[in-house]
N, C-alpha and C positions, 0 to 999 in steps of 0.2 A: 415548573420548579427548577432551580438553578441547581446544578450539581456542585457540591462542595469540594474543595480541594485540601481541606484539613484532615486531621487525624479522625474526627468525629463522625465520618460519613457513615450512611447506613448501609446494610447488605446488599438492598435494592439498588441504591446508587454504585456501588461496586461492580454489581452483576449488569447493569445497563451499560457501563463504560466497557466492560470486558466484552460484551455481545457487541456494541458499535465499532470498538476498534477491531476486534476480530473480522467483523463483516467488511470493514474499509481494508484491511490487509487483503483479505483474499479478494475482494472486488478489484482492487489496483492491479494484481496480479492476473486475474482473469482478463480483464480488458487487453492488458500487455500481451499476454498469449494470444487471445482473439485475433491481434493485429499483426503482430510479429511472425508468429507460428500457425496461424489460422487453426488452433487447437479447438477454438470454440466459436459458434455462430456470432456473426458481426450484429446480428438483430438483438442477440441476448446481451452482447458487450454494450450496446446503446442503452437498453433497459437497466443495467447495474450501473453504468455512469450516472444516469438520473438519480437513482435511488441512494448512491453513494455520495455524489455533489449535495444532495440535500441533509444527508446525515452528517456530513463533513461540517457543514455550515452551521448545522444545529449544535454540534459539539463545540465549534469554536465560538459561539455565542453563550451557550449556558454551562460550559466546563472552562470558565476562564480564571486564570491565566495560562493554565497549563496546555489545554488544547487549542486555545488560540494561538500559543507560540509555536507548539509542534506541528499542527498542521498549517499555519501561516508561513514556518520556515520551510515547511515540505513543498508547498506550492511554488514559493519563490525558487527553492534550490532546483526544482523541476524545470522551470522556466529558463533558469540561468544555464542549467545542463542541456537545455534544448530537448528534453524529454517529453514534452506535451506535443507528441508528434503524430496524432491522430485525431479524428473529430470526436470520438468518446472521450477522451481525455480532456480536450477544449471544452466540451459540453459540462463535464463535470467540474472543471475548474471554475468557469462561468457560473454554474449553479451554486457552488460553495460559497462563492463571495456573495451572490444574490441572498442565498439563505442567511448567510451571516448579517446583511444588510437586513433583511425581513425580521430577524429576532432580535436584531441589536436593541430596539426601543424598549423591549419587556426584558433585558438582560443586564447584568452587571458585568459588562465587558472590560476588562483591562489589558493594557499589553504590557509585559514584563520584557525590556529590552535585552537584559543581559540572557536570559534563555531564548529568547528569539534569536539573537546573534549566534549563540552556541548552537542550538539546532540548525541554524541556517548553514553556519560553517561546518559542520559535521555531514548533514545532509547533502551539502555539495561534494565533499570529499567522497562521501559513499557513492553517489552517482557516477563521478569520475572514475573511483576504483572500480566500480562494477563493469565500466566499459573496458578497463584494462585486464580484468580478470578473465575475460574471453580469448585472450592472447597467451594465458598462463595455463600451467597443467598442476596437478596434485594439491598439496596443502596451501600454497599460496593463493592458487584459484578459489577455493572452498572458502578461505578466511575472506577474501575480498569480495565473493559473491554473497556472503553473509551480511555484509555492510555493517561491520564492527562499530564504526565511528559514532553513530547516532546512540548506541548503547554506552560507550564511554561517556558521551555528553548527559546522558540520563543519570547514570551512576554519580557524575561529579554533581549535578544539581541536587539530588538525595542526599548524597554526602555534606553538600554545603548547607543542607536545612531549607533550600528553596522551594521544595515540594516533597509532599509525604511520601513515604516507601511504597505506599499502596498503589501508586501509579505504575510500579514495575509489573502489576498483573494486567492492566489494559494494554500496556506497551508490548509485552511479550505475547498478549493474545493476538494483537496486529502482527508481531514478526511470525509467530508459528503459522498464523493463518496463510500469511503471504508464502512461506516456505511450503505448507501442505499443499496449496493451489499448484506451486512450481513442480513439486513432486508427481501430483496426479497429472499434470499437463504433460511430463515426460512420458509417463506410463500410455497416455492417451496416443502421443505421438509415435510410441513403438508398435502399438496395436494398429494404428492406421497404416504404418510402414508395411507391417506384415500384411495386413490386407492387400496392399497395394502390390506386393510382391506375390501373392497368392492368385491376385486377379490377372496379373500379367502373367504368370506362369501358367495358368488356365486357358487365358487368351493364346498363349504361344502353343499349347498342346493341341488347342481347338484348329489353329491354322495348319498345323502340321498333319492332322487327321484329315484335313480336306485335300491335302496336296496327293 
């Protein structure tokens, strides 16, 4: 079944989009945290990469032109910003393209160049700005780490009548899921840090007791 992009979509279609976008947002951050900060097991990240790659390809084929433009621009911008920097991201990217090709014959895929170009520009700026954010503090850091330029692109396309307002629901499911995993990862890192300190402290006390 092709997911419609018009106003007449069913509740099931909307919930399906919200679920898949939420899954992909959390998955991308999960993989990122697994490799960059070792917050999660690498084996789990590999499994998530496979699932997310297939899901992304499915959406790009079945929910065209919006998801085709959104995720197509995301993959291109990640490549341009050199953010496909581990084996799981690479595997997920390859699987997304392969899945798109597999679902293509049975789907009505259309490439909307203006949304693709707008999402591509916004996604690339978001990726570059995210790199700058780590050198900043306070409000500027928070704003850039939120990646606001893709939001601006989405609202511009909705305001222009290119896409239905209902796309704000899956889009923000993606964003909120991404941010939720980021917040959970920070807590996990703090817990692991405390455990290391306690282990080191216990080890130090043990060594002192043996003197």
